[in-house]
N, C-alpha and C positions, 0 to 999 in steps of 0.2 A: 616559559620555554622549556624548563628541565623535564616538567610532567609531560610535555607533548613528545618530547623526544623519548621518554621511558616506556609512552603509552604507543608509539610507534614499531620500538623494538619488540614490544612483546608479541607473541603468537601464541595463542591460546589453542589448546588441542583436546582437552578432555572437555567434557559435557559441564563440570563443574566450573572448569576455569572460563569456558564460552560463556556461561550464564553471568559470570562475575563481569565479563567483560563487556558485555552487551549494555549493563546500566548504562541509563544516560541518554544524550540526546545526540541524534544523527540527523545529517541534512544531506539532500543531494548538493554536488561541486558545482552544477550548472542546470541549465535547462535539459530535459532528456528526450529521447523520442522511442515512443514504443509502439508497437503495432498492437490495435485492438480490432475486436471482432465488432461488425456493426450490430449495434442493439437493434436493428429491425429484422434481424434473420435475413438478410438479404446474402448473406456470405461475402461481400464486401470487406477487405480488411482496411482500416483507417489507419493514418498517422496521428497518434495522439502525443502532445507537448506537455510536460509536466514537469512539477518538483517534487520530491518527496521531504518528508519530515517525520522522523520517528522520537518518540519517548518510550524508553524501557524502564519499566518500574519495578520495585521490589513484589515480593509475591508472584512472580510470572503473570505482570500485568500489563499493556501498553496501549499507548493512544498514538496512532498514526493519521498524518495529514497529507492528501495529496491534491495540490493544486493545479489545474488545467489549464492551459492558456491555448489562443488562437493563432499563434505565432511560433517560429523558431526561437525567439530570444528572451519568451516571457514578458513582453511589454502588453500583452492583450489578454488579461485574467480574465477566464470564462467559469469558473466553478471550482469549487471546493469541497472536498469530502473528508469528514473525519471520523476515523474508526476507532471504537474503545473495545476493549476486552481481555481475554485471557490468552495467554500463551501456553501451548501444550507441545513439549518438546520429545522427539523421537529418536531414533537409532541415527548411526553416522552415515552422512550420506555420502556416495562414492565419487562425487565430483573431485575432491580435494582431501587430504589428511586434515583433519579438524574441522569439517564441515559437518553440520549437523541438520536432520530434518526438522521443521518447525511449522507447528500450525498457528495460525492466527483466527481465533474465535471472537468474532464480533456479538459480543453478546451484553455490552454493555451501552453502546451509541453507535450511531450510524447516522453522521449529520450531513447534511447537503446545503450547502450555501450558493445560490447565484451569485456571481460578481459582475455581472452588467445587466443591464434589462433583458438584453437578447436572449439571453441563457435563463431567466427566469421565465420568460415567455414561453422557449422550448419544453421546459419542464412542465408548464401549467398545460400544454397540449395534450400531454399523456397522463393527466392528472387521476389517480385514481378515483371512484365515486365516494363524496364523503369527507376527502381531503380538502383543508383550506388551502388558497393558493400561495404559491411561491412569490416571495418579494426579494428584490435586488438587495444584496448584502444581509439578509436575514437568514440564519441557519435554523432548518427543520430537521428534527431526528425522526427518520422512517426506520427506525430498528422496529424487527417483527411485523411490518405493514405490508401488506401488498403493493407493489410498484414494477410493472410490466417492463418500465424503460431499462430497469436493473435487475428485470428477470429473478424479482424476490415476489415471495406470497406469502399470504397472511401467516404470522407466527412463525416463520423461518427465520433460524440464526446461520447467518453468512459465514462460511469459516474459508480462509486461503491456508491450501497445504502447499507449503514452500520450503526454503534450506536457508542457511545462514553460515556466513563465514567470514573469518578476518584475517586479512594480509597486509603487512605493512601500515598498520593505525587504520585502514579503512574496513568497513561492513559491507559487505556482499551477499544481496540476497538473489534468488532463482531469476534468470533471463525470460523474457516473456517469450512464449513458443511464437513462431514466426507468422502462424495462422490466425492468432490473436487470439487462441482458446486461452480461458481464463484457468486459475487453479482452484477452480471448486469443486475439484473432486481430486478424491486420493490419486488415482492416476493419471490426472494431469500434472502433480508434482514436477516441479521444472527439473533440467537437467544439466544447466548450464548456468553460469554466472552472469549476473547483470552489470550494468555500471554501478561503481559503489558508492557510497555514503560517506561522509568525512564525520569526526567526532564535533560536536561544539562544545568547544573548549573555551 
């Protein structure tokens, strides 16, 4: 309890302090709602229900896990994504004093796990040539592989251009754009704060 209280009172501002404060495991407080751009290119914005779990490691490494659900309360798991790679720290972000620009470079792993048979079937409908089918509950690494559903091409290293900020012991990333635009380009870096993550203590 004492360590948790000390953690909550700390408000890192400098890049060195923020990097040190980031280390460890962080998770969603509850199921989150996020606007998501339709993968088919229709322009329709769809609601996505998810939980996030991030582990920040030494030497600017990270592992992020996002679990998607088919309902508001996380009772119908659909799919899990695991992202692994490098962190690239940038300049201060103007949203708040102590916020910093950060890039997540997915150069060590891009795992996709269907969590029910329907999700596996959906993934297999858009399966690129030469890729073996997805199986329920089995993770497949698609790092560097062409996968139109996720808008990746052969050899591509995906990057997310984000921000990070700490307040009252909580970790804030950037809020998703209301039109569902992903953070896949520098000019798409977010301007607002998203629902925070809590430290796993």
